[in-house]
N, C-alpha and C positions, 0 to 999 in steps of 0.2 A: 179384625183389622192386621192381622201377621199376613194376609193376600196382600192390604194395601201397601202396604211395607216392604216388600219384598224387593219389587222392583227398583224403592228407591235405594236399596242396601245394598244391592248388587250396583249399581249407577256408582254410588259412591265408594265401594269398593274396589272398582274398574277406575274410575278414577284416580285412584289412589295409587295405586297399580304400576297404570300409567307416571303419573307425574313423579317416583318414586322412580321408575326405568329410566326418563329422561332422563332424572338426577344423575342418577350412576352413568349413562351414555356419557354425558356433558361432563364429568367429574372425571372422566376417563380420558375426556379430549383435552382436556387442562389441563389435566395432569401430565401427558406425554407430550404437549406442546411446550410447557413450562421447562419440563426436565430438558428440551434440546434447546432450549434457550439457553440455560439457566450454564451450560456448561461452554464457555464457549471456545476451549482449547480443542476438543469435540471437533465442533463445529470448524474452524480451523485447519484442524486434521482431516474430514471428511472435505473441504473444500479444494486443501493442496492436493491432496489426494486426487482428486474427480478433473484436475486438468493435467493434461499429456500436453508438455512444452514439443514445440514443430523443430527438427533439428535446422537450421538455419548452414548453408552454404557459406564458403569464405565468401565468396562474393556478392551475396547478401548481405552479410557482415557489416562489409566495406561500404558499400553502398548505403550502408545507414548508421556510417561514421562521420560524426564532423569532429575535426583534431581541432585545437587552441593550441599556435605554439611560443612558446617562450613570452609567458605573465610573468613581469618583473617588477615587484613589489616590496615594502617596508613590510617585517610584522611588525608586532605590535611592540616587542623590545627594540626596534631599531634594525636589528637584524635584514640583509637580504636574501628573497626566495626569487628564482628563477624558477618556470615550473611547467609545463607541457601538459594536458589534458590528450584524449581521444572518446568524446560522448560516443557512445552506442544507444541509436535510439529504437524505440519498436516499430517504428517505418520511415518511407524513404521522404513521406508528404511530413511526417515530425521533424527530423531532418534537413527537409529542406525548409522549415518554420525555424526553428533554431539556427541556420543559415541566416535568415533573416532580420532575427534577435542575439546574433551576437553582440553587438555591444550592450547590450543590455547583462546579456552572462557573463560576457566579461566584466560589467563592475561588479557583479554580485560577487564572481569569485575575487577579486580583488578587497570588494570589502571585507567579504567571511576569512581571506588571508593575511587584512590590519589587524584584525580580531584576533588573531592566536599566538601564540607564543612557538619557538622553538620545542620545548619540549612536548606539545602538545601535537604536531604535523610528523614528531620524530617516528621511527618504527611503523612497520607493518599495522599497527593500532590507531596511529595517529593518521596513519595515509586512509585506511579507512575509516574516520571521524572525520575526517576532509573530504571524504568523499558522499560519504551518507549526508553531511550537512550539503555538500553544494547539491546531491540529488533532488537533496527537498525543495529548498530554495530556487532552483532553476525548471523544475517541474510544476514550481505556482505559476509562471509565467508561461508556460503553453499550452495552447488550445487543442493541436492537431495529434500529439502525443504525447508521449514518457519518455524519460532517459530511463532507459536498463540499467545498462551501467558504466561507471567511469574508471577509465583507463588510466593510471601518471605515468606518461611516458619520458619524462626528463624531472630532475627534482637536483635542485643545486640551493644549498644555504648557505650563507658565509656572514 
């Protein structure tokens, strides 16, 4: 009787060993995957470190820049602002598209400025806030590329 059961016992032990081994490998794989996705800060740092920016010449930057001069509008508190921008885009194709959509970009600039108070756009933090807000709103209408930087080239508040 023991001779008849021996093959069954061996099969059961081998099966249990394979199941436990597969479970261990699966557990280890899922644990590594979840630990990588669990820390978005590490992922962001690794992603940023892997990107090597290409240094652009002044001519290339100039070719990818669109200037919007002398936008004059009211702020939320009825003060006037006269402001000019230089929008740096990520490609010449994006700059050409931006030039075609100039009227939409100008409308976004005026709408954004009309919602702000003088206190919100004073100083470097205010100008950074304005630039970031405009970048997010205008990038939404672009399909050929994106704005990489906004320079405020003229700023008069009265």
